C-alpha positions in Angstrom: 39.8 159.7 139.6 43.3 161.9 139.7 45.2 160.9 137.0 48.7 160.7 138.3 48.3 158.4 141.4 45.4 156.3 139.3 48.0 155.3 136.4 50.6 153.5 137.9 47.2 151.5 139.8 45.2 151.4 136.4 48.1 149.8 134.7 48.7 146.9 137.4 45.1 145.6 137.0 44.8 145.4 133.3 48.5 143.9 133.5 46.5 141.1 135.8 43.4 141.2 133.5 45.6 140.0 130.6 46.4 136.9 133.4 45.6 133.3 132.1 45.4 132.4 136.4 41.9 132.9 136.8 43.0 133.5 140.0 44.0 136.4 139.2 42.3 137.4 136.1 38.9 137.0 138.0 39.6 140.2 140.8 40.8 142.6 138.3 37.9 142.1 135.9 35.9 142.9 138.7 38.1 146.4 139.6 38.2 147.3 136.3 34.3 146.7 136.4 33.6 149.4 139.1 35.7 151.7 138.0 34.0 151.8 134.3 31.6 154.6 135.6 34.5 156.0 137.7 35.7 159.6 136.3 38.7 160.1 134.7 39.2 156.3 134.5 38.9 156.9 130.3 41.7 159.4 130.6 43.7 156.8 132.0 43.0 153.9 129.7 43.9 156.6 126.8 47.4 157.6 128.2 48.2 153.7 128.7 47.0 152.8 125.2 49.1 155.2 123.6 51.9 155.1 125.8 54.2 152.5 123.1 56.7 151.3 125.4 53.7 149.5 127.4 53.1 145.8 127.2 51.3 145.4 124.0 48.3 142.8 125.9 48.0 145.2 127.9 47.3 148.2 125.5 45.1 146.2 123.7 43.3 145.7 126.6 43.1 149.5 127.2 41.6 150.0 124.0 38.8 147.2 124.5 37.9 148.9 127.4 37.6 152.2 126.4 36.0 150.9 123.0 33.1 149.4 125.6 33.1 152.5 127.4 32.0 154.4 124.8 28.4 152.0 124.2 27.4 152.2 128.0 28.3 155.5 128.8 29.4 158.1 125.9 26.2 159.5 125.8 24.3 162.1 127.6 21.2 160.4 128.9 23.5 157.0 129.8 23.6 156.3 133.4 27.0 157.7 134.9 27.6 159.5 131.5 31.0 160.7 131.2 31.1 164.6 131.7 31.6 166.8 128.7 34.9 167.7 130.0 36.2 164.6 130.0 35.1 163.7 126.3 36.6 166.6 125.0 39.4 165.6 126.7 39.2 162.1 125.4 38.5 163.9 122.0 41.7 166.1 121.4 43.8 163.5 123.2 42.9 160.5 120.3 43.4 162.6 117.1 47.1 164.2 118.6 49.3 162.0 117.1 47.8 158.8 114.6 51.4 157.1 114.9 50.5 153.3 116.3 52.8 150.6 115.5 50.8 147.5 116.3 48.4 146.9 113.1 45.7 145.2 116.0 45.8 148.4 117.8 45.5 150.8 115.2 42.4 149.0 114.2 40.5 149.4 117.7 41.8 152.6 117.8 40.7 153.6 114.9 36.9 151.4 115.1 36.7 154.1 118.4 37.1 157.1 116.9 34.1 156.1 114.1 32.3 155.4 116.9 32.3 158.5 118.7 32.1 160.3 115.3 29.5 158.4 115.3 27.7 160.5 118.4 30.0 163.9 118.5 30.9 164.5 114.6 30.1 167.4 113.1 28.8 169.5 116.1 30.4 168.3 118.9 33.5 167.5 117.1 33.9 170.1 114.2 37.7 169.9 114.0 37.8 165.3 113.8 37.5 165.6 110.0 39.7 168.5 109.2 42.4 167.2 111.9 41.9 164.0 108.9 42.6 165.8 105.9 45.4 167.4 107.0 47.0 163.8 108.3 46.5 161.8 105.1 48.9 164.4 103.7 51.6 163.8 105.5 55.0 162.4 104.1 55.0 160.1 107.3 54.0 156.6 105.9 53.3 155.3 109.3 51.0 158.7 110.4 49.9 158.8 106.9 48.1 155.6 106.6 46.7 155.0 110.4 44.8 158.8 109.5 44.0 157.0 106.2 42.3 153.9 107.8 40.5 156.3 111.1 39.3 158.3 108.2 37.8 155.2 106.7 36.2 153.9 109.4 34.8 157.7 110.4 33.6 157.5 107.1 31.9 153.9 107.1 30.0 155.0 110.4 28.7 158.2 109.6 27.7 156.7 106.3 25.5 154.3 107.7 23.3 156.6 109.7 19.5 156.5 108.5 18.2 159.5 110.4 17.1 162.3 108.0 19.0 165.0 110.0 22.1 162.6 110.1 21.7 161.8 105.8 21.6 165.7 105.6 25.1 166.5 107.7 26.7 163.3 105.5 25.7 164.7 102.5 27.1 167.9 103.6 30.7 166.3 103.7 30.5 164.3 100.7 30.3 166.9 99.0 32.6 169.4 100.9 35.6 166.4 100.9 34.8 164.3 97.7 37.3 166.0 95.5 40.1 165.8 98.1 39.2 162.3 98.4 39.4 161.6 95.1 42.4 163.0 94.4 43.9 161.2 97.4 42.8 157.9 95.4 44.1 158.9 92.4 47.5 160.1 93.9 47.8 156.8 95.7 46.5 154.4 92.8 49.2 156.6 90.3 52.2 155.8 92.5 51.5 152.3 92.7 51.0 151.7 89.3 54.5 153.4 88.8 56.0 151.3 91.8 54.7 147.7 90.5 55.9 148.1 87.2 59.5 149.8 88.5 59.4 146.3 90.6 59.8 147.9 93.8 57.6 145.2 95.6 57.9 146.5 99.3 57.0 150.4 98.1 53.9 149.5 95.9 52.4 146.9 99.0 52.6 150.2 100.9 51.1 152.2 98.1 48.6 149.5 97.6 47.5 149.3 101.3 46.6 153.6 100.8 45.0 152.9 97.7 42.8 150.7 99.2 41.6 152.7 101.9 41.3 155.3 100.0 38.7 153.3 97.6 37.1 152.3 100.8 36.4 156.2 102.0 35.2 157.0 98.3 32.7 153.9 97.9 30.9 155.1 100.8 30.8 158.7 99.7 29.9 158.0 96.0 26.7 155.4 97.3 25.6 156.8 100.2 26.9 160.8 100.0 24.7 162.1 97.3 20.8 162.3 96.6 21.3 162.6 92.8 24.9 161.5 92.3 24.4 161.3 88.7 23.8 165.2 88.9 27.9 165.0 90.3 30.2 165.8 87.2 33.1 164.1 90.1 31.1 161.7 90.8 30.0 160.2 87.2 34.1 161.3 86.4 35.4 158.8 89.1 32.8 156.1 88.3 34.2 156.5 84.7 37.9 156.3 85.9 36.9 153.1 88.0 36.5 151.0 84.5 40.0 152.8 83.2 41.5 151.8 86.4 40.3 148.2 86.9 41.3 147.4 83.8 45.0 148.6 84.7 45.1 146.9 87.7 43.8 143.5 85.8 46.7 143.8 83.6 49.0 144.6 86.2 48.2 141.5 88.2 48.5 139.6 84.8 52.0 141.1 85.0 53.1 139.6 88.8 52.1 136.5 88.9 51.0 134.6 91.6 54.0 134.7 93.7 54.3 138.2 94.1 53.5 139.4 97.9 50.9 142.1 96.8 48.7 139.6 94.5 46.4 138.9 97.3 46.1 142.8 98.4 45.9 143.4 94.4 42.8 140.5 93.9 41.3 142.2 96.9 41.1 146.0 95.2 40.1 144.7 92.1 37.0 142.9 94.0 36.1 146.3 95.7 36.6 148.0 92.5 33.1 146.4 91.5 31.9 146.2 94.8 31.5 150.3 94.5 29.9 150.1 91.1 27.5 147.2 92.5 26.9 149.3 95.4 26.1 151.9 93.2 23.5 149.9 90.6 22.2 148.7 94.0 21.4 152.1 95.8 21.3 154.4 92.6 19.7 152.2 89.6 18.7 155.6 87.5 21.5 157.6 87.7 23.7 154.7 87.0 22.0 154.5 83.3 24.9 156.1 81.7 26.9 153.2 83.0 24.8 151.0 81.4 26.4 150.0 78.4 29.6 150.1 79.6 29.2 148.1 82.5 27.8 145.6 80.0 30.9 145.6 77.1 33.1 145.4 80.4 31.7 142.2 82.1 30.8 140.6 78.8 33.9 140.8 77.4 36.1 140.0 80.6 34.0 136.5 81.0 32.7 135.8 77.2 35.2 136.8 75.4 39.1 136.3 75.0 39.8 139.3 76.4 39.7 137.4 79.8 41.6 134.7 79.5 44.4 135.0 81.3 43.5 138.0 83.2 40.2 137.5 85.2 40.4 135.0 88.4 37.3 133.1 89.6 35.8 136.0 92.2 36.2 138.8 89.5 34.2 136.3 86.8 31.3 135.8 89.6 31.1 139.7 89.9 30.7 140.5 86.4 28.3 137.8 86.7 26.5 139.8 89.2 26.8 143.2 87.1 25.3 141.6 84.2 22.5 139.8 86.4 21.4 142.9 88.1 20.7 145.0 85.1 18.6 142.7 83.5 16.8 141.9 86.3 16.9 145.1 87.8 13.1 146.4 88.1 13.8 150.1 87.5 14.9 149.3 83.9 11.9 147.3 83.3 8.8 149.1 81.4 5.8 148.5 82.5 3.3 146.4 79.8 2.1 149.4 78.4 4.9 151.9 77.6 3.4 155.2 78.0 2.9 153.9 81.5 6.4 153.9 82.6 9.0 156.5 83.3 11.6 158.4 80.8 14.5 157.0 83.2 12.9 153.5 82.5 12.0 153.4 79.3 16.5 155.2 78.3 17.8 152.1 80.4 15.7 149.8 78.9 16.9 151.2 74.8 20.4 150.7 76.8 19.8 147.5 77.7 18.2 146.4 74.2 20.5 147.4 72.2 23.1 145.9 73.1 21.5 142.5 74.2 20.9 141.6 70.3 20.4 137.6 69.1 24.7 137.3 68.7 25.4 138.7 71.9 22.8 136.5 73.7 23.4 133.5 71.8 27.3 133.8 72.6 26.8 134.5 76.6 24.7 131.1 75.9 26.6 128.7 74.6 29.7 130.2 76.4 27.5 129.5 79.6 26.2 126.5 78.8 30.0 125.1 76.8 32.4 126.7 79.0 31.2 127.7 82.2 28.5 124.5 83.2 31.4 122.0 82.3 32.6 120.3 85.5 35.7 120.8 86.2 39.1 118.1 86.6 38.8 119.7 90.3 34.9 118.5 90.4 35.7 115.2 88.4 38.6 114.7 91.6 36.1 115.4 93.6 33.9 113.0 92.8 35.8 109.8 92.4 38.0 110.7 95.6 35.2 112.3 97.9 31.8 111.3 96.6 29.9 112.9 99.7 31.6 116.0 99.8 30.6 116.4 96.1 27.2 116.3 96.2 26.8 118.7 99.4 29.5 120.7 97.5 26.6 120.3 94.0 23.6 121.0 96.7 24.1 124.0 98.3 27.0 123.8 101.1 28.8 126.7 102.6 30.7 127.5 99.8 28.4 126.9 97.3 26.9 130.6 97.5 30.1 132.3 96.9 31.7 129.8 94.0 31.4 130.1 89.8 29.1 127.5 89.8 25.8 128.6 91.2 26.8 132.3 89.7 26.7 131.1 85.9 23.5 129.0 87.1 21.7 131.5 88.2 22.8 134.0 85.4 21.8 131.9 82.8 18.0 131.7 84.5 17.9 134.9 84.8 19.0 136.3 81.1 16.7 132.9 79.6 13.8 133.9 81.9 14.3 137.6 80.3 15.3 136.7 76.8 13.6 132.9 76.5 12.1 133.6 72.6 16.0 134.3 71.4 17.4 131.9 73.2 15.1 129.3 73.3 15.8 127.5 70.1 19.4 128.0 70.8 18.8 125.6 73.6 17.5 123.5 71.5 19.6 123.2 68.8 22.3 121.9 71.6 19.9 119.8 72.7 19.2 118.8 68.9 23.0 118.0 67.6 23.0 115.8 71.5 20.9 113.0 70.3 21.7 109.1 70.9 23.9 107.7 73.3 27.3 109.3 73.6 30.7 107.5 73.5 32.0 106.8 76.7 35.8 107.0 75.4 34.9 110.6 74.6 35.2 112.2 78.1 34.9 116.1 76.9 31.3 114.7 74.6 30.4 113.6 77.9 31.1 116.9 79.6 29.4 119.3 77.2 26.1 116.8 77.6 26.1 117.0 80.8 26.6 120.7 80.4 23.1 121.3 77.7 21.3 118.4 80.3 21.8 121.1 83.2 20.8 123.6 81.0 17.7 122.0 80.4 17.2 121.1 83.4 17.5 125.1 84.9 15.1 126.4 82.2 12.3 123.7 82.3 9.8 126.4 83.3 10.9 128.4 79.8 10.7 125.5 78.0 7.2 124.2 78.9 5.7 124.6 75.5 9.2 123.9 73.5 10.1 120.2 74.8 8.0 117.3 74.4 9.6 116.0 77.3 7.7 112.9 77.8 8.5 112.0 74.3 12.0 112.5 75.1 12.2 110.8 78.6 10.9 107.4 76.8 13.1 107.9 73.6 16.3 108.6 74.5 16.9 109.9 78.3 15.2 106.1 79.8 18.2 104.8 77.4 20.8 107.0 78.3 20.1 105.9 82.3 20.7 102.1 81.0 23.9 102.7 80.2 26.3 101.1 82.9 29.6 101.8 81.7 31.5 103.8 85.0 32.4 106.8 82.4 28.9 106.9 81.7 28.3 108.2 85.4 27.8 112.2 84.9 25.2 111.8 82.7 23.4 109.3 84.0 23.5 111.6 86.8 22.4 114.3 85.1 19.0 112.3 83.5 18.3 111.4 86.8 18.7 115.0 87.9 17.2 116.8 84.7 13.8 113.9 85.3 13.5 115.5 89.0 13.6 119.6 87.8 11.0 118.3 84.9 8.6 116.0 87.6 6.8 118.8 88.1 6.3 121.1 84.9 5.7 118.5 82.7 5.6 114.6 83.4 2.4 112.3 82.6 1.1 111.0 85.3 0.8 107.1 83.7 4.6 107.6 83.0 5.3 107.5 86.6 5.8 103.3 86.8 8.7 103.7 84.3 10.2 106.5 85.9 10.1 104.5 89.4 11.5 101.4 87.6 14.3 103.1 86.2 14.6 105.1 89.9 15.2 101.4 91.7 17.9 100.7 89.4 19.8 103.6 90.1 19.4 103.2 93.8 21.5 99.9 93.0 23.8 101.8 90.8 27.7 101.4 91.3 28.2 105.3 92.2 27.1 106.6 95.0 26.9 110.1 93.7 24.3 108.8 91.3 22.3 106.7 93.4 22.4 110.3 95.8 20.8 112.1 93.1 18.5 109.5 92.7 17.4 109.5 96.4 17.1 113.5 95.5 14.7 113.2 92.6 12.7 110.1 94.3 11.7 113.3 96.8 10.5 114.9 94.2 8.9 112.1 92.6 6.6 111.5 95.8 6.2 115.1 96.5 5.0 116.2 93.6 0.9 116.6 93.8 0.2 114.0 91.2 1.8 111.3 92.8 -0.4 108.2 93.1 0.2 105.5 96.2 -1.6 102.5 93.8 1.4 103.2 91.1 4.1 103.3 93.9 3.2 100.7 95.8 4.8 98.1 93.8 8.2 99.4 93.9 7.8 100.7 97.9 9.5 97.6 99.8 12.4 97.6 97.3 12.9 101.0 97.1 12.9 101.2 100.9 15.0 98.6 101.2 17.8 100.3 99.0 16.7 103.8 100.6 17.8 102.2 104.0 20.6 101.0 103.1 22.1 104.1 101.0 21.4 105.6 104.5 23.6 103.2 106.5 26.4 103.1 103.4 26.3 107.3 103.7 28.9 108.9 106.1 28.6 112.5 106.0 26.5 113.7 108.8 24.8 116.6 105.7 24.0 113.3 103.6 22.2 111.0 106.1 20.1 113.9 106.8 19.4 114.0 103.1 18.6 110.5 102.9 16.8 110.6 105.8 14.4 113.6 104.6 13.9 111.4 101.6 12.9 108.5 103.7 10.4 110.4 105.5 9.2 112.0 102.9 7.9 108.6 101.2 6.8 107.9 104.7 4.4 110.2 104.9 2.7 110.0 101.1 2.4 106.2 101.5 1.4 106.5 105.2 -0.1 103.3 106.8 1.0 101.5 103.5 4.7 101.5 105.3 4.1 99.0 107.7 5.7 95.9 106.5 8.8 97.6 105.5 10.0 99.9 108.5 11.4 97.0 111.0 15.2 97.8 109.6 14.4 101.4 109.7 12.9 101.0 113.0 16.0 98.9 114.8 18.8 101.3 113.2 17.7 104.7 114.6 18.6 104.5 117.9 22.4 103.3 116.8 21.6 106.7 114.6 20.8 108.8 117.0 23.5 107.6 119.4 25.9 108.1 117.0 24.4 111.7 116.1 25.0 113.2 119.6 27.1 115.8 118.3 25.4 116.8 115.5 21.6 118.0 116.3 20.8 119.0 112.7 21.0 114.9 112.4 19.2 114.4 114.6 16.3 117.3 114.3 16.3 115.2 110.8 15.8 111.9 113.0 13.1 113.2 115.0 11.3 113.6 112.1 11.4 111.1 110.4 10.0 109.7 113.7 6.8 112.2 113.3 6.1 110.2 109.7 7.3 106.7 111.0 4.6 107.6 114.2 2.2 108.2 111.7 2.5 105.5 109.7 2.4 102.9 112.7 0.0 104.0 114.2 -1.0 102.4 117.6 1.4 99.9 116.9 4.4 102.6 117.7 3.9 101.2 121.2 6.4 99.0 120.4 9.2 102.3 120.2 8.4 103.8 123.5 11.6 102.2 124.6 13.3 104.3 122.2 10.8 107.0 121.5 10.0 108.2 125.0 13.8 109.3 125.9 14.0 111.1 122.6 10.8 113.3 122.9 12.3 113.8 127.1 15.3 115.3 126.1 14.1 117.1 122.7 11.8 119.2 125.4 13.8 119.6 128.5 14.8 123.3 128.1 17.1 122.3 131.3 19.0 120.4 128.5 21.9 122.1 125.9 20.2 120.0 122.5 16.7 121.5 123.4 17.7 124.7 121.6 18.0 122.9 118.2 15.5 119.8 118.9 12.0 121.7 120.7 10.3 122.6 117.7 10.3 118.7 116.0 10.5 117.3 119.6 7.5 118.8 120.5 5.6 117.7 117.7 7.1 113.8 117.8 5.5 114.0 121.6 2.2 115.5 119.8 2.1 113.0 117.5 3.2 110.3 119.7 -0.1 111.0 122.0 -2.1 111.6 118.6 -1.5 107.3 118.1 -1.1 106.2 121.5 -3.6 103.3 122.4 -3.6 103.8 126.1 -1.7 106.4 129.0 1.5 104.6 130.1 3.5 105.5 133.1 6.3 106.7 131.2 4.4 108.8 129.0 2.6 110.4 131.4 6.0 110.7 133.3 7.4 112.7 130.8 4.8 115.9 131.1 7.3 117.2 133.8 9.2 118.9 130.9 5.3 121.0 130.0 5.8 123.6 133.1 9.2 125.1 132.2 7.8 124.5 128.2 4.6 127.2 129.3 7.0 129.2 131.0 8.6 130.0 128.5 5.4 131.2 126.5 7.8 130.8 123.1 6.3 130.5 119.4 5.6 126.4 120.6 2.9 127.5 123.1 -0.3 126.8 120.8 1.7 123.0 120.3 2.3 122.8 123.9 -1.8 122.9 124.2 -2.4 120.5 121.9 -0.2 118.5 124.0 -2.1 118.7 127.0 -5.4 118.3 125.4 -4.1 115.4 123.9 -3.3 113.9 127.6 -6.6 115.2 128.6 -8.3 112.9 125.8 -6.6 109.9 125.9 -7.0 109.8 130.0 -8.0 112.3 131.6 -8.4 110.6 134.6 -4.8 109.4 135.6 -3.4 112.8 133.7 -5.2 115.0 136.3 -4.7 113.2 139.3 -1.2 113.7 139.1 -0.7 116.5 137.1 -3.9 119.3 138.0 -2.2 121.2 140.4 0.6 121.9 137.9 -1.1 122.7 135.4 -3.4 125.2 136.9 -0.5 126.6 138.5 1.5 127.7 135.0 -2.1 128.3 133.7 -2.7 131.2 136.4 0.9 132.4 136.0 0.0 131.8 131.9 -2.9 134.3 132.3 -0.9 137.0 134.0 1.0 138.7 130.9 -0.2 136.5 127.5 -1.6 137.1 124.0 -5.7 137.0 123.6 -5.2 134.0 121.4 -3.1 132.6 124.4 -6.2 133.3 127.5 -8.4 130.9 124.3 -6.1 128.6 124.1 -5.8 128.2 128.1 -9.6 128.5 128.2 -10.1 126.2 125.7 -8.3 123.5 128.0 -9.9 124.1 130.6 -13.4 123.8 128.9 -11.9 120.1 127.9 -11.3 119.2 130.7 -14.8 120.3 132.3 -16.0 118.4 129.5 -14.4 115.0 130.2 -14.2 115.3 134.2 -17.2 117.5 135.2 -16.4 116.2 138.7 -13.1 117.2 139.2 -12.7 120.1 136.8 -14.2 123.2 139.0 -12.6 122.0 142.1 -8.8 122.1 140.0 -9.1 125.2 138.2 -10.9 126.6 141.2 -8.3 129.4 141.8 -8.4 130.4 137.9 -12.3 130.3 138.0 -13.2 133.5 139.4 -10.9 136.1 136.7 -13.4 134.0 134.4 -16.6 134.9 135.9 -14.6 138.7 136.5 -14.2 138.9 132.8 -18.0 138.1 132.1 -19.1 140.9 135.0 -16.7 143.4 132.9 -18.1 142.2 129.8 -14.9 141.5 128.2 -14.1 142.9 125.1 -12.9 140.4 122.6 -15.9 138.5 121.1 -13.5 135.4 121.0 -12.7 135.8 124.8 -16.1 136.3 126.4 -17.2 133.2 123.9 -14.7 131.3 125.6 -15.3 132.5 128.9 -18.9 132.0 128.3 -18.5 128.6 127.9 -16.3 127.6 130.6 -19.3 129.0 132.8 -21.8 127.5 131.4 -20.2 124.2 131.6 -19.9 124.0 135.3 -23.4 126.1 136.2 -24.5 122.7 133.8 -22.1 120.1 134.9 -21.8 120.9 138.6 -24.6 123.5 140.0 -23.6 123.2 143.5 -20.2 124.4 142.5 -21.6 127.5 140.6 -23.6 128.3 144.0 -19.7 128.3 145.8 -18.5 130.4 143.3 -21.4 132.9 143.0 -21.3 133.8 146.6 -17.2 133.8 146.4 -17.8 136.4 143.8 -20.9 138.3 144.9 -18.2 138.8 148.8 -15.6 139.9 146.5 -17.7 142.5 144.3 -19.8 144.0 147.3 -23.2 142.5 145.8 -26.2 140.9 147.0 -26.2 137.3 145.7 -29.7 137.9 143.3 -27.9 141.0 142.0 -24.7 140.0 140.7 -26.4 137.0 139.4 -28.7 139.2 137.9 -25.9 140.9 135.9 -24.3 138.1 135.3 -27.6 136.8 133.2 -28.3 139.9 131.8 -24.6 140.3 130.6 -24.6 136.9 129.4 -28.2 137.0 127.3 -26.3 140.5 125.9 -23.3 138.7 124.1 -24.7 135.7 123.1 -24.3 136.8 119.5 -20.8 136.8 120.7 -20.9 133.1 120.5 -20.4 131.0 116.6 -20.1 127.8 117.7 -23.4 125.5 117.6 -22.0 123.5 120.2 -21.2 126.1 122.4 -24.4 128.2 121.6 -26.5 125.3 122.5 -24.3 124.9 125.9 -25.0 128.6 127.2 -28.4 128.0 126.2 -29.2 124.9 128.0 -27.4 126.4 131.0 -29.3 129.8 131.1 -32.4 127.1 131.1 -31.2 125.2 134.0 -31.6 128.7 136.1 -35.4 128.9 135.2 -36.4 126.9 138.4 -34.3 129.0 140.0 -36.6 131.5 142.8 -34.2 133.9 142.3 -36.0 137.1 141.6 -33.4 139.6 139.7 -34.0 137.2 137.7 -38.0 136.4 136.9 -38.4 140.1 137.2 -35.7 141.2 135.0 -36.6 141.6 131.3 -34.1 139.7 130.3 -35.9 136.8 131.2 -37.8 137.3 128.0 -34.2 137.6 126.3 -32.8 134.5 127.6 -36.6 132.2 126.6 -36.1 134.2 123.0 -32.3 133.1 122.4 -32.4 129.6 124.3 -35.3 127.4 123.7 -34.8 127.6 120.3 -31.1 127.0 120.9 -32.1 124.3 123.3 -34.4 122.1 121.3 -31.7 121.3 118.5 -30.0 118.0 118.0 
């Protein structure tokens, strides 16, 4: 491709490819796809996207095509690979100027340079790093920023390579440039701090961006660039400096206020500082040992003392808590049960931890977590009132839950309490004892404190097993608190029923369950929606518990099921409906057929809910799960649900329908359960089997369930089923056996065996195309015992139940193998007798024995003269005579 003549043409086609008109867009895309493999095409693209006078959209598209071309054609072994000459020219052109004015395009150029560096640096591109190092020193702001951006992406990409040779190259690179990277970071950091305190916001914003990029480079070099970083003075010096810089930036964030344009970038930089330390701790725990004391002092001071007030923002607090948690839980810092078996590094780290976590420190952390961080906030209480369902989703793990402060504090509490439970148990019990008796409903703060303390007791349930008599506490106090109906007391009602749910599987006497069921029934009628949803959750935990007894629950079943159904109708959010459905499913599963008198209302409501949930596939999955348990509970009566049930199975298992991606697994389970509980095979149930051929072609992890469904049809009504689908089934099986695992082979053959068992007349004709491969497997001495056992079971059943068909099959195989009939039969019998011990199932062993004995009246001379005759008798007679 000649550059001068091609540039105009390519530019024109790229312009067309940015069009919104598909009639213009599609031909342009096809033309660009053809040019991808043309020599010189990427040189033209380079000229286009580096020409700043051209349209931004065209240049953006040129960069993307160039970047995609690196993935496809840059490697020497790739089909239509770029020539070494063109690649050399492109590498030189990419780093000629770092002056791209558009941020988005600059980022894409940096990424594509990094992609080339991953493949070529440093062997084919030794000049890349020196060029970048020189470019970040220039005074021009734009060039300096773009070079630094590229430097970061190149470092990030090289750090991600994992082969030993690549790791060695990165270690060498890190050692060579680390000092420069540190000085660059210090320079930009000092410049930013000076500018921000003099009030030059515009200049400070630019400097902060450079500080952030240089810190990102240092993060990759520090974490991935050294085998033993603690032996490198500069690395450890940088990590110690991070703590000082963190303090400076936190003070800076306090002074500039929330409206400052730097605020968002400043907080990102603070978080990046913490990520450097957390990554280093994760990758090099022993190298981090000299920093343990300082890290804990820093994190605890900002999170659990007045030092953090007005400075620490939520994301930073979360990072500090992660710091403490990682150090507390780190297995590298935990000595063996026998101290002498532990490494010196482990003992040193453990010693530092122990010296820091003294009783006063642990007590203060525990009290602060409970009395400060566990308290429901004004924002949460407002959400409770205005959006109760949204509140419950947040509390139980919504999308933003894992990124918020509350779950982080709870996890930290659990980890610290587990590690230091002997120290902290008395502290927590003292807090509980101070809250004995009902709390004044007018004292909001006291109510929130009690909620927080009860939360802590629930989280630490397993650790408190030997220290809390929960049964007495339940009877003497908690039960009474559940009966306080005042609206302001609802946080306590909700927290107490949650607390019981946490303890139900830890320590709760079985004979107290009726009292609990009574309380749950009352709370399912509570005026507050959040309390009712939490109560439903505890009910699920209760019936799920291994000590659950149906006889204790039955007196409350009707009222509770009715109340749960009312709750299901009342809630509107998809997540909440799913949750309540899961509770209903659990109840139905545990009481089984006892549910039959009470499901009428649910059966009538589910079709409406299914229709309403058309855009919510996860809710539909919950409906399928509920139906599975409902069918199991209704048994043969489930036939009345077929007008609603069968179309759902049809949709869920139709691979041509988009929802099958979400619904298939549960849909197949529902299909199977429906067949297992069906009193007869209806035409509609038979028609659904049309979906099976496509399902067998998928060969997915659901294949086992598919075979169970096929067997269910066979046992339900083999004649009707096989009359319609025998041909399709045989074709599907023949295709499956061409490429299937050993286990899959066995599953197919078991279906064949079941057909032969229930329909001996039709079975052999139906599977005639498949039986020669089974016969051939026996002759060849199939090496897998379980497969051989199934082969023998299939052929044995054919021989016993349809001797004339066996004779025809034997004749066919003799022709194919070019052997005499007698000789082939003798070989089969000899292999059969030899492999009899492969058959472990008594029924199948007896079947084989009877099949062999059925040949005794034969005048086959080969059978009568071979020594295997005696072996056959020895194996067969004892088995054939057993019941």
